[in-house]
C-alpha positions, -999 to +999 in steps of 0.1 A: +276+092+057+268+056+059+243+037+034+219+036+068+223+074+076+217+081+036+188+060+037+170+078+069+180+113+058+177+113+022+152+084+008+130+079+033+117+116+032+117+117-011+099+085-008+074+100+013+071+129-001+060+111-036+038+089-015+018+120-001+013+134-034+001+096-046-024+104-015-034+135-028-042+126-063-063+096-053-083+117-028-088+143-053-098+118-081-116+096-058-134+113-031-148+083-020-118+058-017-125+052+019-154+035+009-146+019-025-135-015-030-099-015-046-077-040-066-042-029-064-021-047-093+013-048-083+008-029-051+020-039-015+003-034+020+032-009+028+020+015+001-016+017+015-006+018+053+017+045+045-004+068+021-023+086+045-055+077+037-075+055+057-088+030+034-100-003+059-078-031+050-105-055+039-116-032+013-082-033-004-075-068-025-036-066-039-024-087-063+015-099-074+025-093-042+054-112-021+052-147-010+042-140+028+022-110+021-011-126+011-044-114+025-077-128+019-109-113+026-111-128+061-078-106+072-063-139+082-029-141+064-024-168+038-062-182+034-047-208+006-050-183-020-019-170-039-027-141-050+007-138-069+004-141-108 
């Protein structure tokens, strides 16, 4: 099996399984999460985009993210604020 084949057959399903579990945990402990403002330390857009919870992107502020992923409150990429610590 190629590295890419392993990734698609094993790694992606495993990460999706654990991500879905984290989504269930968040909904169970924070049932109003869709209306909350979230400060995610060390997070990523990818996590929230693939969590399965429809939290408006404008409600999520992410710190410690990779260069090029910064997004300010206005929704525009790189508002001149570097969120990396």
